[in-house]
C-alpha positions in Angstrom: 76.4 33.1 -116.7 79.3 35.6 -116.7 82.8 34.1 -116.8 84.6 33.9 -113.5 87.2 36.6 -113.2 90.2 36.9 -110.8 91.3 40.4 -109.8 94.6 41.1 -108.0 94.5 44.0 -105.5 98.1 45.1 -105.3 98.9 47.1 -102.2 100.0 46.8 -98.5 96.6 46.2 -96.9 95.9 48.4 -93.9 92.8 49.2 -91.8 94.1 52.7 -91.7 93.8 53.2 -95.5 90.2 54.2 -96.2 90.2 52.9 -99.8 91.3 49.5 -98.6 88.1 49.3 -96.5 86.0 50.5 -99.4 87.2 48.1 -102.2 85.8 44.8 -100.9 82.4 46.5 -100.4 82.5 47.8 -104.0 83.4 44.4 -105.4 80.5 42.8 -103.5 78.2 45.4 -105.0 79.4 44.5 -108.5 78.8 40.8 -107.8 75.3 41.3 -106.5 74.1 44.3 -108.5 75.8 43.7 -111.8 76.0 39.9 -111.7 79.8 39.9 -112.3 81.5 36.8 -111.0 84.6 38.3 -109.4 87.2 36.9 -106.9 89.6 39.4 -105.5 93.0 38.5 -104.0 95.2 40.9 -102.0 98.8 40.8 -103.2 101.3 42.6 -100.9 103.8 44.6 -103.0 106.7 42.3 -102.0 104.8 39.4 -103.5 103.9 41.3 -106.6 107.6 41.4 -107.5 107.4 37.6 -108.0 104.7 38.0 -110.7 101.0 38.2 -111.0 100.3 35.5 -113.6 96.8 34.1 -113.8 94.8 37.2 -113.0 92.2 38.8 -115.3 92.8 42.3 -113.9 95.1 44.1 -111.6 94.3 47.2 -109.4 97.3 48.9 -107.8 95.7 50.6 -104.8 96.6 53.7 -102.7 98.7 53.3 -99.6 102.2 54.5 -100.7 105.0 54.6 -99.9 104.7 50.9 -100.6 106.8 48.4 -98.8 108.3 47.4 -102.2 108.5 50.0 -105.0 110.0 47.3 -107.3 107.0 45.1 -106.6 104.5 47.8 -107.5 106.5 48.6 -110.7 106.7 44.9 -111.6 102.9 44.6 -111.4 102.4 47.6 -113.7 104.9 46.3 -116.2 103.4 42.8 -116.3 99.9 44.1 -117.1 101.1 46.7 -119.6 103.2 44.2 -121.5 100.7 41.3 -121.0 97.6 43.2 -122.1 95.9 42.5 -118.8 93.2 45.1 -117.6 94.7 47.6 -115.2 93.5 50.3 -112.9 95.9 52.4 -110.8 94.6 54.9 -108.3 96.5 57.5 -106.3 99.8 55.6 -105.6 98.9 53.3 -108.5 98.8 56.3 -110.8 102.1 57.5 -109.6 103.8 54.2 -110.0 102.2 53.6 -113.4 103.9 56.8 -114.7 107.2 55.9 -113.0 107.2 52.4 -114.7 106.4 53.9 -118.1 109.1 56.5 -117.7 111.7 53.9 -116.9 110.8 51.0 -119.1 109.2 52.7 -122.2 110.7 56.2 -122.2 114.2 55.1 -121.3 114.4 57.5 -118.2 116.2 54.8 -116.2 117.1 57.2 -113.4 113.6 58.5 -113.0 112.5 58.6 -109.4 109.5 59.0 -107.1 110.3 61.7 -104.6 108.3 60.0 -101.8 110.3 56.8 -102.3 113.6 58.5 -102.7 113.6 61.7 -100.5 117.1 62.7 -101.6 116.3 62.4 -105.3 116.9 65.3 -107.7 113.5 66.8 -108.2 114.4 67.6 -111.8 114.8 64.0 -112.7 111.9 62.8 -110.5 108.8 61.8 -112.5 106.7 62.0 -109.3 107.2 65.1 -107.1 105.5 66.8 -104.1 102.4 68.7 -105.1 102.4 72.4 -104.7 99.3 72.0 -102.5 98.4 68.8 -100.7 95.3 67.1 -102.0 94.7 65.1 -98.8 90.9 65.3 -98.2 90.4 67.5 -101.3 87.5 67.2 -103.7 87.8 68.8 -107.1 86.5 68.9 -110.7 88.2 67.0 -113.5 87.8 67.9 -117.2 87.8 64.8 -119.4 89.1 64.5 -123.0 86.1 63.8 -125.3 86.2 60.3 -126.7 88.7 59.0 -124.1 88.0 55.8 -122.2 87.4 57.8 -119.0 84.9 60.0 -120.7 83.1 57.1 -122.3 82.9 55.2 -119.0 81.6 58.3 -117.1 79.3 59.4 -119.9 80.4 63.0 -119.3 83.2 65.5 -120.0 83.4 66.7 -116.4 83.4 64.9 -113.0 84.0 65.8 -109.4 86.4 63.4 -107.6 88.1 62.9 -104.2 91.8 62.8 -103.5 94.1 61.8 -100.7 97.6 62.4 -101.9 100.6 64.7 -101.6 102.5 63.7 -104.8 101.8 64.0 -108.5 103.5 64.1 -111.9 106.4 66.4 -112.7 105.2 68.6 -115.5 108.8 68.6 -116.9 108.4 65.0 -118.0 104.9 65.0 -119.4 105.9 65.7 -123.0 108.3 62.8 -122.9 105.6 60.4 -121.6 103.2 61.7 -124.3 105.8 61.3 -127.1 106.1 57.6 -126.1 102.4 56.9 -126.3 100.9 57.6 -122.9 97.7 59.7 -123.2 96.6 62.2 -120.5 92.8 62.4 -120.6 91.8 64.2 -117.5 93.0 67.5 -115.9 91.9 69.6 -113.0 90.7 73.2 -113.3 94.3 74.4 -113.4 95.2 72.0 -116.2 97.2 69.6 -114.0 97.1 66.0 -115.1 94.9 63.7 -113.1 94.1 60.8 -115.5 96.3 58.8 -117.8 95.4 56.0 -120.3 97.3 53.8 -122.7 95.7 53.6 -126.2 95.7 50.2 -127.8 95.6 48.4 -124.5 92.4 46.4 -123.5 92.0 48.5 -120.4 94.8 50.6 -118.9 93.5 53.5 -116.9 95.1 55.3 -114.0 93.9 58.3 -111.8 95.5 60.5 -109.2 92.1 60.7 -107.5 90.5 57.8 -105.8 87.3 56.6 -107.5 86.8 54.1 -104.7 86.0 57.0 -102.4 83.1 58.0 -104.6 79.7 58.4 -102.9 78.9 56.4 -99.8 80.7 53.3 -101.0 77.6 51.3 -102.0 77.6 52.1 -105.7 80.9 51.4 -107.6 82.3 54.3 -109.5 82.0 53.9 -113.3 85.8 53.5 -113.6 85.8 50.6 -111.1 82.8 49.0 -112.9 84.8 49.4 -116.2 87.7 47.5 -114.7 85.4 44.7 -113.5 83.8 44.4 -116.9 87.2 44.3 -118.6 88.3 41.6 -116.2 85.2 39.5 -117.1 86.0 40.0 -120.8 89.6 38.9 -120.3 88.4 35.8 -118.4 86.0 35.0 -121.3 88.8 35.4 -123.9 91.2 33.3 -121.9 88.7 30.5 -122.0 
């Protein structure tokens, strides 16, 4: 029997956020189709600030601006430093880059333009996209050998978005120099996936893999998180 794994879903749950409706269905499919023993717990961003100890994986979900930026960042930092499997999608991707910029790269004044509308866009790590990706679907080119490419079994995928903000190209070299790896880009070369080498599972995407298909078959990246959670539970004993 597979070990029992606990997954924290960090985000401000809302019936108006499509991905929030999709995720429980996907996790049920993983239980029944793949035999993975999973329990999911919704953690509002305000509560995430107090810590997420005891979970085998954390998924920071879309739905930004979050009620607590500091809570979302605390969740990302905890899993990064604690070697806990992590998936961040859309807003989770944005806050993963922001956390890394502040706490690893030393860009302590780095901002997210959606959370701080008056911020200097030059110092912001997350800025408005030149063109909105709300409702957009587009191709992603994957770096051969990356975790994303391995999970998908391909070097190209088509994914769905629902966002207006993305990484500031001016800060990408700094993030790279401090160890973050960008492993997926759109057709224009803009970053859409980031990974952290050496971590058991740290994968984050600007697109929303939870919106893949009709919602009955989990995306390979979601399945990857679930399997990583089960491994973590087994190792924790």
